[in-house]
N, C-alpha and C positions, 0 to 999 in steps of 0.2 A: 347301854342303849341309847338310842339315836332320839330327834326329839319326836314329840309327839306332835300329829297336825289336829288342829279343831277347826272346825269350818260350819261358821254359823251362815253363809247365805243362802238361800234368795232372805231369811227369816231377817236377817240385820246383817245390819253392814255399820263397824264398827270407825267413827271421825279419827284424826289423829287427837286430839282434843281427849275422846273418851278411851282410846288408846294410854293416851300418854296417865291418865286417872288410872285404868285396869292394874299397869306398872306401877303405879305408886301406893295403891291399898294391897297388893299382893307383892309386899317388895322380896319378899324370899322365893318367887319364880320368874325366871330366867323368860323372858317372851321375846321373841318376834315374829316380825309381821310379813306374810310373804305380798307381793304386787297385788294378785288378788282376791288378799283380805283374810286370809285363811290366817290363824295364828298357830306359829309353832312354841310349846313350850320344852325349853332347853332343860338338859338333864345339868345338875351343879356337878363338878368336874372333883376328881379324887385328889388327895392332898401334893403327890406328885406332879400334874398338871397343872394346877392352882402355882403350887411354885417355880415349875417352868417360863408360865405364865409370867409373874412378878420380874423373873431374872429378865425376860423380854421387853417390858413395859421398861424398869427402872433403866436398862439399857438405851431406850429411846428417849426416856426422860429428861436421861444426864446429858445428852446428846444435844437434847434441844433446848433444855437451858443454856447449854454453852453458846449456843447457835444463835438462840432466839430468833429462827426466822419462820416458827408456824405454834401450834398448840399439839400437844400431844395428847393423847386420850390410853384410858385404860379399859378393860374387858365390860364397863355397867354403861356404860353412855350408849342410846340408841341413836343411829342416822335415819330421818324420812329422807331416802336416796330418791331422785326423777322419779323412778317409775311407779313412787307408792307404799314401796315396801317400806320394812322399822327394821334398818341390821345394825347387830352389835358383836362387830370385830374384835378379837380377842385385846388387838392393840391396833394404832393408828393415829394419823395425825394428817393435817390440815393448816394450807399458808396461811400465813397469818393473813396478808388483804383478805383469802376469804373468809375469815372467822369473822374477824372487825364488819364484813359489811351484813352479818346478821343484826339485827335487832337483841336487843338486852332480853327479852321473852323466849325469842328463840334459842339464845344461848342455855337459858335456865331449863328449857323444855330438851325436847326432842331435835337438836339443828337438823333443817330441811335442807341438807345440805351431800352432799356423797366425798368422802375423806379423799385427798388425794392419795396418800398412801395408807396401805391396810395389810396386815399382820393376823392371819387363823392358823390356831397349831390342831392339829389332829390325833387324838389319843383315840384309843383300842374302837373304844365303842361309836365311832362317828363314823358315817357316812362318808365314804373319800369321793361317791356320786354327787352327794348334794351336797358338801364344799367345796367340789368341784365348779358346781353351779352357781354357787353364793360367787366365788370367786370371778366367775365370770360376769355376774350379775355389777360385781362392785365394778368391772371395766366399762362393762356397758352403758354406768351412770357416772363415768366419770373419773375414776381413780386411775389414777397416772402409771401408779406401783405398787403391786401385790405379791405379796410371799405366802403361800401353801407351804405349811412346814408339817410335815406327817413325823411324827414322834414313831410309831413303831418300826417304819422303815427307812427311817432317817433322809428321808429323800425329800426335798422342796420343790414345790414348780411355782416357777418366777413369771407373775404375770405384769405384761408392758401395756400401754398404749397400742394399737393397731400393728400388733407382732404376735408371732406363732410361742406357746408356752415354753418355758426352757424348763428344762427339769435336771436336777443336781442331785450327784448321790453321794451325800454323806461329806457337807461342806465344810469347814473350820470358821465358817466366816462368807455374811453377804453385806453387799455393799448396796446403800443407798444410790447408788448413781447421781443423777442430776436432780434429781427430785429432793435426797435427802442430801444436800452437799458434806460430802466425809462421814456420813456416819456407818458405821462399818461394827455389825450386829457377830459378835463373837458366840458361835451357837454350844462353845465346851459346856457349860452349864448346863445349855438347855439338852444337847441330847441324852 
């Protein structure tokens, strides 16, 4: 099952603070918010997808700890993008200078910034088109490198600033290129 969309407009417009509070009091529900204010209720994932996501996040976290170039995030953070959407990628990374420019309150809530690097995993119930649109939204809001890893087809779509999407079939690894210097994601335990 893909995400369920709820539209309160024009009756109710939910502010960033109200959306944050809604997420806090409904901690077992995963929400995202579209730029137009509609809410998405994201289904929980199965054990296999969660394990793959943990592997991906662990690899990113270990690299980041060793390099100390930025801040790595797991799937439970929400970012307020410049277009007003609130997105929660499976894994993401933000340059340290950009993180350090945020206030303490912004860091403790949903950071109002688009990550420099984003990863989304697609499992069987996810809509490919919805995720491709989400990846384009990250690019349009400032992401420099994004990977859409399709667990079903073993295909990876690579999104880069001002470039066409590159599609790879069953790669063994992915390079963080010049965005994540020397980071290589080993896909062996993710496929």
